[in-house]
C-alpha positions in Angstrom: -11.7 1.5 -6.8 -12.8 -1.4 -9.7 -9.8 -3.1 -9.5 -9.1 -3.3 -5.7 -12.7 -4.9 -6.1 -11.5 -7.0 -8.4 -8.4 -8.0 -6.8 -10.3 -8.5 -4.4 -13.2 -10.5 -5.2 -10.5 -13.1 -7.2 -8.4 -13.6 -4.0 -11.6 -14.3 -2.2 -12.7 -17.2 -4.3 -9.2 -18.3 -5.3 -9.5 -18.5 -1.1 -12.3 -20.7 -1.4 -10.9 -23.0 -4.1 -7.6 -23.4 -1.8 -5.4 -22.1 -4.3 -3.6 -20.3 -2.1 -0.6 -20.0 -5.1 -3.1 -18.7 -7.5 -4.4 -15.8 -5.2 -0.6 -14.9 -3.8 0.0 -14.0 -7.8 -3.2 -11.4 -7.2 -1.9 -9.6 -4.2 1.8 -9.4 -5.4 -0.7 -7.4 -7.8 -0.5 -4.8 -5.9 3.0 -4.3 -5.4 2.7 -2.7 -8.9 0.4 -0.1 -7.4 2.6 1.0 -4.5 5.1 1.7 -7.0 3.1 3.1 -9.4 2.7 5.4 -6.7 5.9 5.6 -5.6 6.8 6.9 -9.5 3.9 9.2 -8.9 5.7 11.1 -6.3 8.9 11.1 -6.8 7.9 12.3 -10.6 6.1 15.4 -9.3 9.2 15.8 -6.7 11.6 16.2 -9.0 9.3 18.7 -11.4 10.9 22.2 -10.8 10.8 23.9 -13.8 7.3 23.3 -15.3 5.3 24.1 -12.0 5.4 26.5 -9.7 6.1 25.2 -5.7 2.0 25.6 -4.7 1.0 23.5 -7.3 3.1 20.5 -6.7 2.7 21.2 -3.2 -1.1 20.4 -4.0 -0.5 17.7 -6.4 1.8 16.1 -3.9 -0.7 16.1 -1.0 -3.2 14.7 -3.2 -1.1 11.5 -4.1 -0.2 11.4 -0.3 -3.6 11.4 0.8 -4.6 8.9 -2.8 -1.3 6.3 -1.2 -2.4 6.8 2.8 -5.9 5.8 1.7 -4.5 3.0 -0.6 -2.2 1.5 2.5 -4.6 1.7 4.7 -7.0 -0.2 2.6 -4.6 -2.8 2.0 -3.7 -3.9 5.7 -7.0 -3.8 6.5 -7.5 -6.1 3.2 -4.5 -8.2 4.1 -5.9 -8.9 7.9 -9.3 -10.2 6.5 -8.1 -12.0 4.6 -5.1 -13.8 6.4 -7.9 -14.4 9.0 -10.4 -15.8 7.6 -7.9 -19.0 6.7 -8.6 -21.9 7.3 -6.6 -23.5 10.2 -5.9 -27.0 9.1 -4.6 -25.4 5.1 -2.2 -23.3 7.9 -1.5 -26.1 9.9 -0.2 -28.1 6.3 1.4 -25.3 4.8 -0.8 -24.6 2.2 -1.4 -21.6 2.8 2.4 -20.8 2.5 2.3 -19.1 -0.8 -0.1 -16.8 -0.1 1.3 -15.6 2.9 4.6 -15.3 1.6 2.8 -12.8 -1.0 1.5 -10.5 1.6 4.6 -9.8 3.4 6.0 -9.6 -0.4 3.3 -6.6 -0.8 3.5 -5.9 3.3 7.5 -4.6 2.7 6.2 -2.3 -0.1 3.6 -1.2 1.4 5.9 0.0 4.2 8.5 1.4 1.6 5.6 3.2 0.4 4.5 4.4 3.9 8.0 5.7 4.3 8.8 7.5 1.2 4.8 9.6 1.5 6.5 10.4 5.2 9.4 11.8 3.7 7.5 13.7 0.8 4.9 14.8 3.1 7.8 16.3 5.8 9.8 18.0 2.4 7.1 18.9 0.8 3.5 19.9 2.7 4.9 20.4 6.1 8.3 20.9 6.1 7.9 23.0 9.8 6.5 20.6 11.0 8.3 18.2 13.9 9.6 14.6 12.6 8.4 12.7 15.0 4.9 13.9 16.0 4.5 13.3 11.5 5.7 10.1 11.8 3.9 9.1 14.7 0.2 10.9 12.6 0.8 9.0 9.7 1.9 6.2 11.0 -1.6 6.0 13.0 -3.6 6.5 9.5 -1.7 4.4 7.6 -2.8 1.7 10.0 
């Protein structure tokens, strides 16, 4: 969580100084975090010989919960930052790089959410109805 607080504080300070492009670069770092979770899920799913099904399911459940928390926190952070941007800077287009960075990170976040939903349905609750699962995960990610 230290990384999150450091990046959040850095973005906040850069926004206060109207350094939106630099703040955008910090935000883009979140894409790496989402990719890390994606790789972690894929690696855990693919381990068949080394790990028992129960251990793999337990590990995936842990990873999925962490990823869902990251998704929720990122979305909340995005809304906080974007809603606090000065309107005059928005009107002048100065916040564009930061908004684009959040849009990019949001795409990565949505891709991770999709992967989480698939992994959850495939390995954690195989009997769960797909519609029920999607609604449950989307509600918890919001």
